[in-house]
FIGU-423784 format. One line per field, with one value per residue (C-alpha): residue in one letter; x negated, y negated, z. Coordinates in steps of 0.001 Angstrom, whole numbers, always signed. Layout:
residuo (a ...)
east (X ...)
north (Y ...)
up (Z ...)
END
This chain:
residuo (m n r i i a i v f l a i s h f a v a q k s t e m t k e k s n l p k t d k l v v y q i y t r l f g n l k t t n k f y g s i e e n g c g k f n d i n d k a l q e l k k f g v s h v w f t g v i e h a t m t d y s k s g i p q d n p l v v k g i a g s p y a i k d y y d v d p d l a v d v k n r m k e f e a l v k r s h t n g l k v i i d c v p n h v a r s y h s d k k p k g i k d f g e e d d k t k t f d l n n n f y y i k d q m f v v p s e v n p p v v p k e n y t e i p a k a t g n d v f s a k p s i n d w f e t v k l n y g v d y l n n r s k n f e p i p s t w l k m r d i l t y w t k k g v d g f r c d m a e m v p f e f w g w v i p e i k k v n p e v i f i a e i y n p q t y k q y l f e g k f d y l y d k v g l y d a l r r l m e g h g n a n d i t r v w q n e s g d f s n r m l r f l e n h d e q r i a s k y f a n d p y k a i p s m v v s a a l h t g p v m l y f g q e v g v k p t v a e g f s g e d g r t t m f d y w g v p e f q n w v n n h q y d g g k l s q e q k s l r k i y a e i l k f t n e n e a v k d g k f y d l q y v n g n g q t v n y n d q k i y s y l r f t e n q k l l f i c n f d l e k s y d t g v f i p q g a w e m m k i n i n e p v s y s l k e v f e k s m s s t e i n q q t k s i s t k e a i r l i l p p n s v t i l e i r)
east (-29997 -31839 -30676 -27382 -25114 -22514 -19921 -16945 -14224 -13885 -11214 -12213 -11981 -14152 -17432 -19514 -22657 -23390 -25261 -24725 -23651 -25308 -23143 -23739 -24479 -21903 -23274 -22604 -20059 -18789 -20175 -18526 -15912 -18070 -21969 -21623 -22979 -24167 -27008 -28197 -31615 -31923 -35481 -33935 -36634 -36656 -32981 -31645 -34894 -34262 -37865 -39806 -43254 -44542 -48038 -50592 -50699 -48234 -46972 -43277 -42888 -44476 -42805 -39690 -38039 -34449 -32292 -29519 -27097 -27928 -26289 -22858 -19389 -19633 -22861 -21413 -18052 -20018 -22123 -18873 -17335 -20501 -19834 -22150 -20927 -24033 -26436 -29958 -31263 -35086 -37374 -34900 -36930 -39650 -42995 -46545 -47070 -49564 -46796 -47001 -43851 -45665 -43431 -40586 -41955 -43191 -46928 -49094 -50663 -54213 -54556 -57246 -54651 -51915 -51344 -50118 -49010 -45534 -46743 -45597 -42020 -43444 -45793 -43193 -44057 -40874 -38392 -35776 -35920 -35411 -37740 -37733 -38466 -34926 -33098 -32187 -32213 -35133 -33740 -30426 -31925 -30193 -26740 -27418 -28200 -25101 -23006 -24456 -23461 -19932 -19772 -20861 -18163 -15554 -16367 -16210 -19908 -21854 -25126 -28403 -31758 -35192 -36371 -40149 -40901 -44425 -46410 -46131 -48108 -51420 -50081 -46896 -45295 -41569 -40560 -36802 -36497 -33596 -33954 -35436 -37178 -40672 -42954 -44804 -48278 -47291 -47815 -50457 -53604 -56090 -58880 -57235 -57359 -54017 -51552 -47956 -46663 -48934 -47324 -50535 -53689 -56996 -60603 -62352 -65196 -64823 -63864 -61607 -63495 -61518 -62455 -65216 -63248 -60512 -60451 -57232 -55942 -55246 -58434 -58393 -58841 -60730 -61930 -59621 -60252 -59059 -60699 -60437 -59396 -56095 -55583 -54311 -50831 -51729 -53290 -56720 -58237 -61356 -62157 -63104 -60306 -60929 -59366 -57128 -55754 -52729 -55371 -52834 -50805 -51148 -50006 -47202 -47603 -44560 -46363 -48499 -52272 -53780 -57242 -56426 -54985 -51912 -50589 -47036 -46298 -42638 -41793 -40932 -39483 -42420 -42108 -42146 -39024 -37102 -38276 -37323 -33971 -33347 -34190 -31959 -29188 -29647 -29293 -26410 -24485 -25067 -22908 -25682 -24175 -27452 -31066 -33589 -36520 -39992 -42372 -40086 -42238 -45096 -43041 -42158 -38876 -38192 -37931 -35354 -33435 -33108 -32685 -30240 -27445 -28205 -27449 -24367 -22973 -22985 -21432 -20593 -20556 -24053 -26331 -30105 -32100 -35588 -38408 -40162 -42483 -43255 -40752 -41967 -40514 -37089 -35145 -36857 -36000 -32431 -31347 -33645 -34318 -30613 -31134 -28229 -30186 -33812 -35546 -35829 -39178 -41523 -38817 -36321 -37947 -41277 -39606 -37441 -40318 -42355 -39476 -38975 -42571 -42367 -44302 -41990 -40229 -36520 -36889 -38537 -35018 -34059 -37050 -36230 -32818 -34059 -37174 -36661 -33073 -30663 -28659 -28717 -28735 -25862 -28123 -30961 -30963 -31836 -33352 -35538 -36777 -37445 -39988 -42859 -42519 -43447 -40503 -39121 -39647 -43316 -46129 -47251 -44072 -41483 -42057 -38350 -35524 -33165 -35298 -33960 -30357 -30161 -32284 -29904 -26943 -28743 -29849 -26124 -24355 -26671 -25147 -22841 -25523 -26236 -27805 -29852 -30775 -33372 -32277 -32885 -33133 -29891 -31251 -34687 -37065 -40629 -43512 -46446 -48771 -50408 -48234 -50639 -52052 -50884 -52264 -50739 -49463 -45932 -44272 -42278 -44460 -43734 -46225 -45868 -43339 -42038 -39257 -37944 -36971 -34979 -32818 -32620 -30714 -28113 -28111 -27526 -28083 -26173 -23027 -23997 -22054 -24972 -24595 -28158 -28639 -29649 -27402 -29771 -29759 -25885 -25737 -28071 -26139 -22856 -24237 -25309 -21772 -20207 -22450 -21614 -17900 -17942 -19666 -17265 -14096 -14543 -14049 -16054 -19196 -18274 -17132 -17772 -19905 -23051 -23982 -27232 -27050 -30732 -31124 -28571 -29642 -33427 -36202 -34539 -31172 -29276 -30369 -32201 -31852 -35184 -35037 -38250 -36262 -32594 -30931 -27357 -25248 -21679 -19881 -16543 -13677 -10265 -8845 -11776 -14568 -17415 -20204 -23262 -25918 -28840 -31538 -34687 -36507 -37326 -37672 -35817 -32101 -30847 -28243 -27662 -25147 -24608 -23505 -21325 -21631 -18899 -20000 -19434 -15995 -15028 -16316 -14333 -11314 -10770 -9394 -11985 -10010 -8289 -9427 -8118 -7859 -9755 -9650 -12144 -11726 -14200 -14908 -16980 -16300 -17561 -20257 -21727 -21598 -24306 -21845 -18445 -16297 -13919 -10565 -9008 -7923 -9923 -9896 -13114 -14404 -15258 -18389 -19940 -22003 -20208 -21875 -23265 -25472 -27559 -29142 -32674 -32630 -28881 -26276 -23068 -20389 -17451 -14494 -13300 -9499)
north (-1092 +752 +4262 +3967 +5515 +3343 +5520 +3620 +4154 +1384 +977 -418 +296 -701 -1955 -1498 +330 +4146 +7225 +10902 +12884 +16137 +19164 +21972 +25242 +27896 +31096 +33254 +35700 +37271 +34367 +31999 +29614 +26766 +26381 +23796 +26265 +24991 +27231 +26899 +28586 +30096 +31283 +34182 +34615 +30979 +30039 +31516 +31421 +29411 +29676 +26482 +27890 +27160 +28458 +28408 +32027 +33063 +36540 +37499 +37774 +34244 +32307 +34302 +35400 +34935 +37857 +38911 +38825 +35313 +34218 +34751 +33876 +30338 +29612 +30929 +29060 +25826 +26362 +26907 +23774 +21805 +22676 +25662 +28519 +30789 +31549 +32604 +34772 +34520 +37267 +39901 +42801 +44549 +43059 +43362 +42039 +41911 +42883 +46604 +48507 +52021 +53036 +52766 +54860 +51881 +52234 +49474 +47057 +46048 +42437 +41861 +41938 +40078 +36319 +34985 +36922 +37449 +38010 +36559 +37621 +37777 +40646 +43347 +46656 +48710 +47603 +49961 +48584 +45287 +43429 +44987 +41597 +40493 +43305 +43500 +47357 +48068 +51606 +50103 +47230 +48226 +48285 +44934 +43461 +45151 +43626 +40143 +40616 +41509 +38636 +36218 +37526 +37435 +33661 +32953 +32833 +34693 +36420 +35895 +37618 +37524 +39807 +39772 +41480 +40371 +41865 +43828 +44078 +46016 +48368 +49118 +52381 +53116 +55443 +54626 +55031 +57228 +60833 +61248 +57873 +57694 +55171 +52460 +53985 +57581 +58858 +56476 +57716 +55561 +56301 +53914 +50150 +49905 +52526 +52147 +54317 +53109 +50694 +48931 +47768 +49187 +47898 +51137 +52332 +49406 +48825 +46120 +43285 +41292 +37487 +36588 +33704 +35939 +35871 +37214 +36438 +40099 +42143 +45040 +48474 +49471 +47997 +47803 +50430 +50364 +52377 +51730 +48159 +47096 +43808 +40977 +39467 +36208 +37821 +38161 +41216 +41388 +43578 +40253 +37767 +34418 +33222 +30925 +33943 +36066 +38553 +40317 +41366 +43833 +42830 +45138 +46455 +45739 +46989 +44049 +44761 +41535 +42560 +43275 +40051 +40479 +43100 +44291 +47934 +48386 +51601 +53877 +51896 +51329 +53110 +49816 +48575 +51721 +51439 +47804 +48562 +51172 +48653 +45890 +48484 +49597 +46004 +45079 +48221 +46969 +43808 +41396 +38751 +37345 +37528 +34527 +36068 +34968 +33918 +35450 +33871 +36220 +39155 +39345 +37972 +41082 +43127 +40547 +40691 +44519 +44683 +41881 +43361 +46796 +45325 +43453 +46807 +47578 +43966 +41690 +38645 +39056 +36200 +35802 +32680 +32450 +30703 +29244 +26370 +26297 +24188 +25671 +29130 +27936 +28883 +32232 +33257 +31830 +33116 +36195 +36940 +36355 +34591 +32630 +29764 +28340 +26390 +22587 +22035 +20443 +18198 +16666 +17625 +16054 +13084 +12435 +13220 +10394 +7900 +9087 +8346 +4907 +5281 +6868 +5654 +6189 +6520 +9927 +11351 +10365 +12157 +15373 +15978 +14660 +16739 +19773 +20769 +18614 +21412 +23675 +21326 +23314 +26059 +24187 +24713 +21234 +20899 +18633 +21100 +24869 +27106 +26355 +22435 +20000 +18715 +15209 +13845 +14824 +12450 +14310 +13377 +10477 +10271 +9446 +11894 +8947 +8184 +11304 +10073 +8636 +11735 +14074 +12547 +12848 +16532 +17250 +15250 +14702 +17598 +20425 +22877 +24283 +22412 +23814 +22782 +24331 +24842 +21848 +19397 +17847 +17053 +15844 +18595 +17160 +19509 +17774 +20429 +23586 +26599 +29416 +30651 +27705 +25066 +21623 +20796 +19327 +22574 +24857 +27939 +30939 +33138 +32867 +32982 +29517 +27463 +24527 +21945 +19542 +22390 +24024 +20867 +21881 +25531 +24640 +27953 +29682 +27458 +25848 +22655 +20231 +19501 +18573 +16347 +12818 +10135 +9642 +13395 +13367 +10484 +12096 +15425 +13444 +11896 +15281 +16767 +13829 +14333 +17974 +17221 +14680 +17150 +19901 +17902 +15809 +17549 +15077 +16358 +20029 +20153 +16768 +15515 +13312 +10027 +8224 +4407 +3722 +2843 -73 -1679 -1335 -3330 -6629 -5951 -6473 -9177 -8006 -4356 -2798 +399 +1635 +1797 +1825 +4834 +4781 +7256 +8497 +11746 +12190 +14606 +13667 +13080 +11368 +8983 +8170 +5783 +6396 +3591 +4661 +2077 +3960 +881 +1323 -2239 -4482 -5161 -6018 -8569 -6979 -5335 -2090 -2397 +395 +775 +1170 +4778 +5844 +4302 +6130 +9486 +8846 +8190 +4676 +1854 -799 -3422 -4894 -6396 -4135 -4889 -2825 -2069 -858 +1830 +2741 +6400 +6491 +4665 +1156 +2174 +4334 +1542 -1260 -3643 -5158 -3685 -6225 -4604 -7012 -6375 -8042 -8456 -8237 -8712 -5451 -7079 -7933 -5844 -4786 -6940 -5206 -5837 -2772 -2523 -845 +3044 +3142 +4856 +3458 +5672 +4051 +5689 +4159 +4109)
up (-37614 -40474 -39326 -41179 -43644 -45171 -47121 -48377 -50879 -53463 -56160 -59493 -63237 -66344 -67879 -71123 -72863 -73155 -71968 -72308 -69251 -68115 -68582 -65994 -67362 -66168 -67732 -64850 -63698 -60610 -58402 -56011 -57336 -56625 -56619 -53836 -51256 -47847 -46752 -43044 -42551 -39131 -38181 -36228 -33518 -32574 -32874 -29673 -27460 -24379 -22791 -22565 -21712 -25137 -24263 -27217 -28445 -25919 -25726 -26208 -22355 -21880 -24593 -25242 -28455 -29732 -30502 -32945 -30068 -29202 -32416 -30965 -32134 -30729 -32601 -35808 -35208 -34714 -37846 -39801 -38309 -39218 -42897 -43475 -45981 -45976 -43147 -44142 -41452 -41772 -40494 -40149 -41829 -39679 -40275 -38874 -35349 -32542 -30023 -29089 -29610 -29770 -26809 -28978 -31642 -33832 -34894 -33563 -36128 -36155 -35158 -37734 -40491 -38676 -38561 -35214 -32158 -33611 -37067 -40444 -41584 -45153 -44302 -44300 -42448 -43131 -45676 -44270 -40591 -38753 -36437 -33095 -31516 -32419 -30487 -26865 -27098 -29468 -30278 -31328 -33375 -36532 -34914 -33392 -36788 -38346 -35508 -36479 -40112 -39065 -36675 -39365 -41813 -39192 -38608 -42397 -43223 -45872 -44904 -46738 -45870 -47284 -50179 -50243 -53568 -54203 -51334 -48167 -44941 -45222 -42667 -44613 -43650 -43574 -40771 -41275 -44933 -46069 -46943 -50412 -50641 -51357 -49478 -51394 -52251 -51193 -54731 -55916 -57757 -55885 -58307 -60822 -60421 -62250 -63244 -64257 -61558 -58809 -56375 -55396 -57231 -56084 -56003 -56654 -54442 -52200 -48696 -47672 -45649 -43273 -43510 -41116 -39573 -38259 -34496 -33363 -29817 -29162 -29088 -31727 -30353 -33555 -36685 -39642 -42348 -45953 -48520 -51395 -50854 -52205 -54034 -51778 -52009 -53699 -56621 -55257 -56973 -54652 -51479 -49891 -49628 -47919 -44647 -46781 -48840 -47833 -46627 -44348 -47316 -50328 -53826 -55238 -58841 -61173 -64243 -64939 -65642 -64270 -65174 -68707 -69921 -67759 -70127 -69460 -69106 -68367 -70142 -68632 -65707 -63112 -59851 -57871 -59862 -58835 -55190 -54861 -56467 -53685 -50984 -52240 -52653 -48998 -47569 -50077 -48658 -45203 -46026 -47018 -49434 -50834 -51062 -50950 -52886 -51583 -54435 -57081 -59849 -58817 -60013 -63794 -64787 -66720 -63426 -61975 -65358 -64813 -61079 -60393 -62580 -60827 -57406 -58749 -59569 -55802 -55049 -57916 -55549 -54172 -54975 -55620 -54915 -56291 -54529 -57526 -58007 -61880 -63818 -67053 -66087 -64591 -67697 -67924 -64426 -64601 -68127 -68624 -64953 -64174 -60828 -59581 -58020 -57937 -55304 -56413 -54589 -57093 -58521 -56276 -52875 -53768 -55173 -52180 -49815 -51400 -50926 -47257 -46730 -48077 -51228 -53817 -56892 -57198 -60853 -60274 -59508 -63084 -64345 -62419 -64042 -67472 -67693 -65526 -64688 -66497 -68120 -65144 -62177 -60615 -60080 -58263 -54464 -52883 -49508 -47285 -44799 -44765 -42883 -45224 -45240 -42593 -40410 -41498 -37965 -37784 -37992 -41198 -42971 -42303 -38511 -38109 -38903 -39854 -42809 -44419 -44514 -48167 -49342 -47735 -49502 -52798 -51988 -51266 -53856 -56783 -58741 -58134 -57001 -53509 -50587 -47584 -44072 -41872 -38248 -36081 -38974 -38006 -34422 -35497 -34527 -34227 -33641 -31729 -30472 -31958 -31463 -32447 -35844 -37935 -35583 -35184 -38650 -38400 -39127 -36655 -36303 -38556 -36933 -33113 -30371 -29342 -27969 -30042 -27373 -29613 -30894 -27442 -26479 -28812 -27917 -24244 -22774 -25605 -25298 -28638 -27768 -27934 -24046 -23693 -26860 -26355 -27855 -30683 -31566 -31352 -33675 -36091 -36104 -36592 -39692 -41059 -40110 -41997 -45065 -45278 -44828 -47521 -49841 -49024 -49322 -52527 -55783 -57621 -55630 -55819 -59476 -61038 -63882 -63457 -64802 -64018 -63889 -63552 -67284 -67318 -63953 -63898 -65392 -64323 -66075 -62767 -60444 -57401 -58533 -57562 -59575 -57686 -54428 -55421 -57092 -58409 -60103 -60813 -59955 -61387 -62242 -63933 -60475 -58584 -59516 -57142 -57315 -55215 -54355 -52447 -50920 -50238 -49126 -45479 -44742 -47174 -47849 -51245 -52341 -55691 -58093 -59935 -63521 -65109 -68881 -71342 -72156 -68461 -68225 -71396 -69992 -66825 -69053 -67635 -69835 -70132 -71847 -68845 -65563 -62623 -59054 -56269 -52606 -50191 -47511 -44860 -44296 -41193 -37876 -37823 -35243 -38018 -40546 -41023 -42847 -42219 -45101 -46593 -46649 -49121 -52648 -55378 -59193 -61109 -64633 -66451 -67753 -64495 -61989 -58777 -56097 -53075 -50099 -49312 -45903 -45691 -45886 -46571 -48743 -50028 -51674 -53465 -54964 -58330 -58524)
END
């Protein structure tokens, strides 16, 4: 059976040759004792929704919506038991929507500038309020959120929410801002395209034009009017953005004059900097433990280098995670922008995705740490799914959630940095129909009300016991739980050094070692040494070996001058393993490769003793 993980403990000692190990940069203070965070992303309005109507462009009444209160003690306890340390509640802050809450005192949004019935959680409408969709009692929505934060902490989980610094909804207006706080744009000089103290950019003397293709499912009561037009969120300085632009959002001005060679104007401190600091302070004081910062690289790193220390004065342990896609700016945003962690999307995610799809090259994993993040790998957040990406089980990706198992081990255990899962990844969520604005694209909708049937099987009427999961889903979830348990409990994974073995095994150096499909590496501390061998080939097994060079043994402080006996110990139940593990003790030569049979789509983890 190819859907396998074979994790075993092996005892060995010795070999020969040399390579430098990557040292993890630890230039941080006031942060968790370990970087091995396990983040579980919850799309809050989908997580607890029990309705199964799933009507295309269905209303909140038709398709239902999860609530803060649905994420009860049992749900949080099960996530903690699963191995999670941080819960990222996505879509908490109030955003533009086609759902009418005017009876609750919330101004109605024009459907012409909203994506989807529920709306995008990244088109923030009021930075000082929470999404009314998520409340049982809309008038007490903030209290319900605060109770969720308290529940999370009581159950041993840290809370992360989104910070969306680059743009806001076109309808942005805060009716819940604290006394003395000025709204974005409230004091702008709209006669100027750019001004240091303006919060928005303006296209003078022009009216904003909604893309002609926009045809909302809710009929607008009036045309949308915006004069002068504001620049659109994805840096479109035109009154006529396209349907493919973030036309529903407005770009915030951090003192960069984009139409004047991107000149930087940071003195005195721009108005937007001060307003965003106040917003981050507000949520930090509510007990939020961290912020996932949307499109952080579209905001100047100088702002982050100023604001993050300001927020850490409020809570020194708060963490900041940057969504970032340009490896050329990684060091800037880490060391000058002072982010704690960065997304590893264009490096490791893309490399592993190709392998899961059957056309990747395992040597790309080596290139990631060598060329992008080798000296700060502990600060790269690894993941295989999130709200932006297609589901692994979808036909647009791997079409089978079990194909992700070797990649999940690499994501969790390649280095000491954090790993993230998206809700339902562990039970094989597989979107197959159009859900609303985003159509049928292999993703779980960001924009509309929906029930996620595979995940509802685990939710099981808010019992969160997996009572309706199929045997296949239970098996998959158990594998994920075992991976997280392994990650959390082994010091070599949490705190150890890293050594890549591709260079001494590839290019025909080790018999039958296909370095395009096999990837091997070491993780080690003084007390524990682990050897990882991943076979990403979805069809072929390999009767091969892994050679460990002299330099690696020396770094692990193991004497290479004597043969040493070793024993094998199976970690998972036999039903989880694809191979019969030989339990007998053996002696081996320090100059030979460790012989292994690697089943298709498998992982073997061996402890060196």
